[in-house]
N, C-alpha and C positions, 0 to 999 in steps of 0.2 A: 739365325736371327741377326738383324742389324737394323740400323736406322735407314728407313726408306725415304722419308720426307721430313722436313723441319720447317715449322712456321713460328716466327718470332714476332712479338708485338711489344714495343716499349721496353726492351731489355738493354740497359746501358745506352749506347749511342745507336743501337740497331732499332730503328723505328718500325719498319715492316719488312720482314724477310720471308721469302718462300723459296725453298730449294728442294730439288730431288737429288739425293746423294747417290754416288756410285757405291756398289756393294763392297768394293775392295779399297781403292785408294782415292782420297779427296785432298787436293792441294788447295789451301786457302792463302791467297797472296794479296799483297797490298802494302802501302807505306805504313810507317809507324803511326799508332793511334787511329788507324782507319777503322778498327773494329774486329780484327782477326781473332785476337785472344777472346774477345767477348763472345764470338760465335762458338768457340770451343767451350767457353764457360757455360753457355746456355745448354749445351749437350750434357755437360757434367751435372748441371743443376737438375736436368730431367732424370738422372739416375740417382743422385744423392739427396736432392731437396735442399742443397746448399751450394755455395761457391767454393772453388779451390783457391780463391784469392782472399779468403777471410774477410769478405766485405759485409757491411751492414746492408739491410734490405733497402734502405733509402738510397744507397749508392747504386743499386742494381736497377732501380726504376728510372726510366728516362724522364728528364725534366718536363717533357711535354705530356706525360701520362701520370695517372694516379695508381697505376698497376702495371705489371708486365704479365704476358701470357706466352707460354711455350707449349707447342703441340707437335707430336711426332707420330707418324704412322710407322710401325715396325714391319720388318720384312718377314712376317710370319703370321699366318692365320688371320690377317686383317686386324691385328691388335693396334690400338691407339692409346697413347698416354698423353696427359696434359697437366700443366701446373699453372695456376693463376695466383699471383701474389700481390697484395697491397701492403700498405704500411701496417694494417691491423690484422690481416688474416691471410692464410694460405689454403688453397683448395687443390687437392690432387684427384685426378680422375683417370681411371683405367677403363677403356671401352665404355666411356660416358657414365661410369658408375663411380661415385665418390668413395675414396678410401682414406684411411687415416695413417697408414704405416708407410714410411718411405722405403722400408725394406721390400715392399711389393714392387716399387719402381726398380730397385737394384736387381731384383730377380729377373725382371723382363728385359732390362737394358743394362747389362754389365759393362762398366766403363772404367778404364785406367787412364791416368794422365801423367805426362812428363812435362814439366815446365821449369823455368829458370830457378825456382826455389826448391826443386825436387832433391837437390843434394842434401837437404836437411834430413832425408831418410837415413843418411850416413852420419851427418855432422851434428844433428840436434839430439834431443832427448829420446827416451824409449817410446814415447807415445806414438810417434810416426812409425816405428818399427812394429809395434803391436798392431796398428791399423793395417800395415802391409800384410802381416800374417793373417789377420782376421778377415780381410777382404777375400783372400784365397780360400780359407777354411769355410767361410759363409757360402761361397759359390760351389764348393766341392762336396761339403757335408751339410745337408739341410738341417740336421738335428743340432748343429752348433748354435744357431740363433736362439733356440729355446733354452738351452743350457746357459748361454751367456746372459739372457734376460733374467732367468731364475737366480743365477749367481749374483747379478747386480742388485736384484731385489733383496736377497738375504743379506748382502753386504751393506746395503743402506739401512736395514733394520738393526744389524749389529752395531754399525757406526752410531746410530741414534742412541742405542743403549749405552754405548761407551761415552758419548758426549754428556748424557744425563747422569753419568756415574751411577748407573743402576747396579744391582748385585751381580756377583760373578755368574750366578745361575742364569739370570736374565740375559747377560751379555753373551753367554755361551749357548743360549737357546737356539741360535741360528747357525751354529757350527755344523750341524748334521747336513743341512741343505747346502751350505758353503762347500763342505767336503765332497758331497755327491757330485756337484756340478763342476767343481774345480778339477776333479779327476777326469771328467769327460773333456773339458776344455784343454787340459794339459795333453791328453793323449791325441786329440785331434790336431792340435798345433804341432806336436812332435812328428806325427805322421806326415803332415803337410810339408813341414820344413825339410824332412828327409828327402822327399820327392823334389823339392825345389833345389836342394843341395846337389842332387845328382845332375839336374839339368844345368845348373850353374857350372859344375865341373866340366861338362861338355862344351858349353858356350865359352868358357874362359880360354879354351885353346885358341879360339878365334879372336876374342876381344882383349884378353890379357895373357898372351903367350909367354910362357916361361915363369908364370906366377901361380901361386896356390891360393885360392880363395876359399874360405871356410865360413859357414854359418852355424852358430851354436845357439840352441834355444836355452835361455835363462828363464826358468819357470816362475820366478817371483818369490821364492823362499829357498833357504839353504838346501843343497843337494843331499846332505847327510841326514836330514830330518824329514819325516812325513809331514804333510800339511797339518794333520790333526795334532801332532806333538808340537809343532811350531806355534800353532794358535794357542795351545795351552801354555807353553813356556813364555809366550810374549804377551799374555793377557794384561799384566800390570803395565808394560810399556805402551800397549795400545790404549789402555785406559788413561794413561798420563797424556798421550797425544790427542786422544779423542777420536781416533779412527783406526781402522785395521791397516797396518803398515805393510803387510805382505800378502801375496796371493797372485792368482792369474792377472789381476788388474795392475800388477807391478812387473809383469813379465817383460822380457827384452830379447833381442837377437844380438849376440856378440859376433860382429863381422870383422874378419881378419884377412889381411893380404900378406902372404909369406910369414904368418905367425904374429904379425903386428896389427894393432888396432887400425881399422880403416879410417877412423875418425882423425887420427893424428899422423899416420905414416904415409898417406898418399895426398897428392895435390887436389885442389878443387876441381880441376879438369878431369882427373882420374876418378874422383868421386862421382862426377856427373856420368862418366862412362859406366861406372859400376852400377849406378842407379838404373841406367838403361838396360844393363845386363840382367839385373834383378827383376825388372818389370817384364822383360822379354821372357824370362824363366816362368813368370806367372802366366803370361799369355800362352806359352807353350803347353804348360800343364792344363790350363783351362781348355785349350783347343783339343787336347788329347782325352779329356774326361767329360766333355759336354758336346752336345749337338748344336748348342747355341754359338753365335758368333760374337765374340767380345769386341768392344770398340776401344781403340787406342787413340788418345788425343796427345799429339806431340807439338808443343808450342815452341816455335822458333828453332827448329832443328839445326839450321846452319850456324846459329849463334852459340849453340850448346856444344857442338862437337866439330873437330877438324874434319876436312874433306875425306881423309883416309878412313876414319872411324865412321863417318856418316855412310859411306858406301858399304862398309861391312854391315852396319846395322840395317840399312835399307834392304840389302840382299836377304838377310835373315828374316826380316819382317815379311818380305814378299812370299816366303815359303810357309807362312802360318795362315790358318783359316781365321783371319780377323778382318775387321773394317777399320781403316785408319784415316784420321784427319790430321794433316800436318800444316802448320803455318810457316810462312817465309815471306820475305820482302818480294822475291821473284821466284817463279818456278824454275828459272835457269840455275838457281843455287842448289837444287835438289836433283840427285840422280835417281830417276824413277823408271829406268829402262827395264828393270826386272818385272815390272807390272805390265800385263797385257791389257788391263782395263783400269781406267782412271778418269777423273774429272778435275778440272781446274776452275776455281771460283775466285773472282777478283772482288776485293772489298775496298770501297772508297766512300768516305763520308757517311759511314753507316749503311750503305747500300751494297748488296751482294748480287753479283751477276756471274753467270756461268760463261767461261771463255770457250768459244767455239773454235 
């Protein structure tokens, strides 16, 4: 599976775009502020139902429109997905049938993105690293989404009881369901991260030669206690705070390079290279475990990595069963000789044209 066609109406400065994508490599070139990143953002929105730039809806809708519309034909069984968004509502359709869950979009159109702020996977708080894990687990283990939703529901009920200072019995009423789904979530995350770690070890020989990179799952409560015992021991503290302070919703990944925290021991440039390595590991595992074709959006590759590392990463990517969209000011800045099949699209003043 991949993105076969893309139709954009009124999304940021992209007034009307119709393109037929290459199934492997798509280079999006043009000057700054021409709309290159907006094109990537539209593809991301079709998978996640939101932007990777943390924008408000009003910022996504072109000033000439009251809404934006994104439609894509997928390269499998004639599937079509679409999103129409106004200031007041959002409509999602799959094969012309209205659906309510954005997870249905993600299942049909798996997308990963690397952009100038992606270093926050390393440098920022644990939320980004939980999302990194959960994207992978969601696409590899279909039972994950059910357990995560049930866990979040039970967590919300327990937190409400804590805020209202209800009795210990009522606060602990939801523990059984929390424990049941926490165990499933923890095991799925552990298994996924073990597989990612193995791939990272192989890739690090190419991208981080001479260094040891390690990923350790921090489950969200002390290792020496079961979650049941921890919930029981911390009830008074949770009641004082008004929420459940520990659990899978507080999990993290401890990322180290040569035994030292990647947050503090390596440069911003190295962090960006490490993010690329981690995302490539996800793409590799996805390709090995699914018949679908994942999409990678790589925003401004030449600005993110030096030429030597660009060439390494482009070669690795060319060997994966993925579809990729890369932006750059000029296609001369990217070495795409490893690809036998590709297209180049030029973006100027919000218009997108294929370069012949």
